[in-house]
N, C-alpha and C positions, 0 to 999 in steps of 0.2 A: 548425563543430564547436567545442564548448565545451572550453576548456583549463583553466579554474579549477574546483576542486571547490567545491560548495556545502555549507553546513552542514546536516546533517540536523536537521529540526525534528520532535520527537515530539508527537503531538496532545494528550497529557494532561500535567498538571502533576505535579511530584514527581520525585525520582530513581528511575529505572527502568533496570535492566540490559537493554540492547537489543542483539540480534544483527541486524546489517544484512547481508543476503544479496544485495547489489547494489553495484556500483561507482558512482563519481561523487559521493561525499559525503565531507566532512571528518567526522572522528569526534572524540569527547572521551572522558573517563574512563568514562562510562556507556554509550557506543555503540561497539561494535567490529564491524569488518567480518569476515565469514566467507565462505569459498567453499563452495558447495553440496556439494562432495566431502569436506569435513572435518566429518562428522557426529559423530565421536567427540570432537573438540575442542569442537564446539558443545554437546554434552551436558555436558562438564566445565565449560564456561563458565556453564551453567545460566541462560540468559537468561529474563527475565520477560516480554519482548515480542520478536516477530519482525517484521522488515521484509523483504519479498520482492516480486519481480515477480509478477503474477497467476498466470502458468503455474507458477512454482515454489511459490507459496503453495498452490495447488490440489494439486500433487503431494505436498507435505509433509502436507497434510490427509488425503489418500488413504492415505499411508503410516501416519499416526498412527491412522486409523480401522481399518486392517487389522492393527495391532499391530506393525508393522515399525519404527516410530519412537517413542521414548519421551522426551518433553521435559516432565516434570511441572512444571518451573519456569515454563513459560509460563502465567501467570495474570493478565496485565494487558491485553494487546491484541495484535492482529495488524494491521500496516499493509501494505496492498497497494499496490504501485506499478503504476499502469496507464499506458499510453502513448496519446497523442493519436490515433495512427493505428491502434491496436489495439482489441480488444474491451473494453467497459467492465465494471466490477464490477456485474454484474446481480444481482438479488435471489437467484436460485438459487445463484450462487457464494458470496454473502455467507452464505446459510443453511448451505451445505456447510461453510464455514470455521467458523461458529458451532458446528455439531454436532460438528466434530472437536476444537475447542479450548475451547469454552465461554467465550470472551472477546469483548469488543467488536472489531469489524472497522472499520478506517478506510481510506479511499482517498486516495492522493496521485497526482494526474495530472501526468505528465511530458510536456513539449513534445518535438518531434522532436530538439532538441539535448540532451535529457536533463535540463534544468532543471525543477524542480517549478513548474508554473504554477498549481496550485490544490490546496488541502488540505481534507479533511473534518474538521469539528469534532465534538464529542460529541453535538450535536443531530441530525446526519445529515440535514440539509436542504439538500443541495447542497454544493459545494466552494468554499471561500473563495479568491478569486483572489489569487495572489501576483504574477503578471505576466501581462499580456494578450498572447497570441501567436496572432493570427488565429483567434478562436473562431467564425468564421462558417461553421458547419456546421449542417445541418438537425437534427441530433440534440442540439445544444447551445443553451441559452438562458441569458442573463445575468439574474439576479434581484437587484434592488436593495432596500435596506431593512435594518433592523436584524435580525440573526439572534437566535434565542432564546439563543445563547451570549453575546450582548452585542456581538459584533463588527459593525462597520458596513460592512465590505468587501463589495463585490458578490460574488455566488456564481454558480458555474456549475451548472446542472442539466442532466443528460442525460436525454433521453427514453429510458428503458431498454426495449430490446426484450424480448419474452418469451424464455424459454429456447430456444424453437424457432426464434426469429428471430435470436438472438445470432450475431455473426460468430465464426468459429472463432478460438481463441486461437493466435497465432503463437508457436511454441516458439522461443525464442532460445537460441543456443549459449552456455553458461556459460563465462566466461573464467577462465583458471587463475590 
């Protein structure tokens, strides 16, 4: 189990007011942690970007599309935290998030211990490896070579199942 918090790394340059709806990260002046139950506080913070686990990101998108949630300040990006052992961010989920928020969607893949093992850049051609933790799975491949974003780090690509084949999303209990 990880005891140290890691610094959250936002995928785009520039100061952006970020609402982080997940534990396990150190924050700074532009990144604040929120609990999913504090929507009034979140709305008053007026984040320009949201960071949330996949299940919560999809739930917020659904609430926004049904008019239950209003966060007009979110106009920069959504960062979805996926977990090594869970469902990936398939194209159908990415499209749903885009339709709800109208902003780019980025994935950050977390290892079983919660550390971010790979991050997606603005090119969206795999996830740049941060740390290698047993990527030997049939649905993962490591791609070497220079990314269009200029980074030379290896990237993980998942062979995304179709929406009909995607594993169910495991709903995690939000901590208080």
